[in-house]
N, C-alpha and C positions, 0 to 999 in steps of 0.2 A: 335197134336196141330192144332188149327184152323188158318186161314189166318190172322185174326185180331191180334192174339198173335205174329205171325211171323213179322207182320208189326210193332208192338210195340217194339219188340226186335231189329229190324233193325233200327228203329228211334232212339232208345236209343244208339245203337252202333255208329250211325252217330254223335250223339251229343258228345259222349265220344271222338271219333276221332277228331272232330272239336275242342274240348276244349284242348286236348293234343297237337295238332299241331299248335294252335294259336301262341304260343310264337316263334315257329320256323319260321312261315310265317312272323311274325312281324320283327324278326331279319333280314330276307332276304330283306324285304322292306327297313328297316333302312340302311342296307349296301348299297343298290342301291342308296338311297338318299344321303348318305355320299359320295359315289363315284362321283355322279353327282355334288355335291357341290364342291368337290375338283377339278374336271375337270373344272367347271365354274370358280373357282378362278384362276386356271392356265391359262385358255384362256383369262380371263380379264387382267391378268398381261402381257400376250403376246401381247394383243391388245394395251395396253398402251405403251409397249416397241416399238411396230411397229410404233405407232403414233409419238413417240419421234424420231425414225429413220427418218421418213418422214420429220419432222420439221428440224432435223439436216442437212439432205440433202438439203433442201430448203435454209437454212442459208449458207451452204457451197457454194451453187450456187450463192447466193446473194453477198457473200464476195469474189467471184472469185476463190475459191478453187476447184470448179467443173465447167468444161466447159458446155455449153448448151447441146451438144449431150450426154455427159456422165450423166448429171443430168437427162435428159429425160429418158434414159435407166434405171437408178437407180430408179427414181421416179415411173416409170411404174411397175418395179419389186416389189418395196416395197408396192405399192398400191394393187397389185394383191395378195400379201401375206396377207395384211390387210383384203381384201375381204374374203379370205379363212378362216381367224380366225373368222370374223363376221358370216360367214355361219355356222361354227361349233358351235358358241354360239347360233345361232338361232335353230339349231338342238337340242341342249340340252334343250331349253325352250319348245320345242314341245312335 
């Protein structure tokens, strides 16, 4: 066999492998997208819950249920947790 025939066989073999493996590659990409979508939904729910906790703590402070020092500590902690959630959301978008 000459080199041209070998190249033609190799090209044909590569096309067959690409055609057969395409559905497998597509499923893997779809699974990653689905996981990212689920992770994003979960993080968005966590973000909203954290915002609600921050608002509740502010209301508790305004109504006198939390002292100024206690509220400051709690507010700092809740906002740090919210920033971490936002950071994780940003990572998913990249």
